[in-house]
N, C-alpha and C positions, 0 to 999 in steps of 0.2 A: 129526679136524679138521672134516670135514663135518658131524658132529653138533653140534659147538660153534657152528658158523655158523647152524645151524637154530635152536638154542636162543636165540641173540642176536636173531634175526629175530622170533621169537615174542614175546620180551620187549619189543622195540621196538614191535611192533604193538599189544600190550596197553596200553602207555603211551599211544599215540596215541588208542585207543578211550576210555580213561579221560578224557583231556583233552577229547575231544569231548563227553563226557556230563556234564562239570562243569556246575554251575548258571551261568546267564547272569550272575548278580549277581557272580560271581567275577571277570568281565572288566571291571567298572566300577572305574575308578581311585579310590583313596582316599588320604587324607592331604591335605597342603598343596596338591598339584596337582590335586585333584579339582575338577570343574566345580561352580560354585555354582548351585543350583537357584533359579530366580527367576520372578517374574511381572512383566511389562512392560505398563503401561496408559497410555493417552492421555486426559487430562482437558481439557475445553474450558469456558472461562467467558466469558460475553458479557454486557456491560452497555450501557446507553444513556445518553447524556449530551447536554445541550443545547449546541450550538456557541456560541462567544462571539467568533469572529473570522472574517473573510471575505477571500478574495483574488479579485481581478478583473483582467482584462486589458482595458485601455482603449487604443484606437489611432486614429490619424489617417492617412488616405490621400489624398494629393494628387497631381494630375496637371497638367502644363504642357508647352509645346512645348520648353523648355530645362530643363537640370538646375537652373540657378540660380533660375529662377522657381518650379519645383516645390519646391525647398528652402526658399525664402523663404516660400511659402505654408504648407508644412507646419510650419516653425518657429513662424510666428505662431499657427496653430491649436494647436500643442502647448503654447505658453506660456499661452494662454487656458485650456486644459484643466487645466494644472497649478495655475494661479491659482484656478480654480474649485473644484478638489479641496481646496486648502488653505483656501479660504473655508468649505467644508463641514465643516472640522475634521479633515481628513486631514493628518497630520504630513509634513513635507517628506521625512524619512528613510524614510517608508512609500510613497514614489512612486519606483520604480526602472525605468530603461529596460531592457526585456527583448529588444527587437529593433529594428534600423534597417536598412532596405533601400532601395537606389536601383537602378532598372533601366529600360531602354528597353522600349517596348511599341508595337505596330503595329496598325492597323486595315486590314481588307482588304475589297475589293468582292467581288461574287458570282463573279468570274472569277479571284479569288486575288491580284489586284494590290494593292500597298500604296497605301492612300489617305492615310494619316497615320502619322507616327512621333512619338511623344511620350515623356516621362519620367514615371516613377511613383516617389514617395517615401512609404515607409510607416514610421511611428514608433509603437511600441507600448511602453506602460508597465505595469508590474506593481504594482498598488495593494493595499495592506493596509488594510482598514477594521476598526477595533477597536471601533467602536460600532454594533452591528448594528441598533439602532433608527433609525439614520441612513442605513442602506444604500440603501433606496428613494429617498431625497431625493438621495443622491449620484449614483446611476445617472441620475436625471432631469436632474440639473444638468449632468453631463458630456455627456449626449446633446444637450441644448439648447446647449451651448457649442461644438459642433462635432465631437465624437467621432463617427466613423462606422464604427468597429469596437468592439463591446463583447461580450465572450464569456468563457465559462469561469469562472463564479462557484463557488468552492470554499469550503465551510464547514469549520471545524476548531476545536479546543480549544487555547487558549494554554498551559494546564497539564494534561497528561494523567495526572499522578501519581495523583490520587485514583481516577479510573476505572480506571486500570491496577491499583491495589491491590485494588479490589473484583473485577475480573475474574479476577486471579490467585488470589484466595481462592476463588472459585467453581470454578476449573479444578482446584485442588489437592483440594477437597472431592470433586469428581466423580472424580478419579483414585483417591482413597483408597476411596471407595465401590465403585467397580468392582473394585479389587484385593481388598477384603474379600469381596465377593460371589463372585468367582472362587475364592478360597481356601475358602469355605464349601461351594461347589458340588463342589469336588474333594477335600474332606476333608483339607486341609492347613492349616498355620498360617501366618499372615502375619507375616514377620520385619521386620528393620530395612530402612531405605531404602538402596539401593546407590548410585543416581544420580538426578538430576533435570535436565532440560533444559527450557527454556521458550522461547516465541515469541509476539510480539504482532503484531496487525494492526490498522490504523486506516482502514476504508473512509471516504474523505472524501465529504461530501455535495456533490453537483454540481447546479448550477442553470443550464440553458442559456438565457442571455439573449443571443440572437444578433442582431447588427445589422451590416450591412456593405454595401459598394458605394457607392451614390450619395449618401450623406449621411444625417443623422438628421433626422427630422421632429419639430417641437415636440410635447412631450407634454402632455396636458391634465391628467393627474392622476399622483400619485406611484405608481410601480410597486409592486405588493404583493409583498414578498419574505418567504417562510416558511422559516426555517432548519431547522425540524423537529428531528430528533435524529440523532445519529450513533452508530455502533457502535464499541465498543472490545472487541476480542477477545483472549483470552489462552489459549494452549495449552501444556500441560505434559505431558512424558513422564516418568513415575516408574517406576523399577525397584525392586521389593521382593524381598527374599531370602524363600525359603520355609523354614519351620522344619521 
């Protein structure tokens, strides 16, 4: 009986040793559940386009001893600015109120005592300018008509589709070139595409035309505004199978 147990132990030990010495490739799953060998690359495409639209914030800040007086002054100034914008060719639907604030404010002497309490009314409109050749004249006109807060000029494209297509094509070409190079360097074949994901970004051109506080001084000449060019970026992640 003891002899039989010894023989069984020797056989089991031999089987374990044979399993440990088996080639590593034998442990790699095969068949339908085997992992797909793949190459994943990120391609980037970037194009430049000339903006054809601009967005600006135009505001009026009024102060008075009473809320009623401050509102009356502000409303009168805001009407003049709106009329001025429309006279310069800005459509009424392109003039949108973005903020309206009413609040009390106090002045203090050197000892911290209140010397005056008054009310502030701020009215800001978001303006879309579709004719960039007229942008400088629009800015001058609203400044001279009483706007004392002009800021945040952003340039953009009304239709990004053509620029998107060009950037996307460059990104895909970049990804395919990278994948082929990796395949050649590692001695494998490039197979079919498994998946594609894409991402776009549009850095808007910003022009800081700041004015605020105590009112706008008349301008002698039209403000020179250069729209420049804006970037349209496309990024694609493509996963290729390895043959």
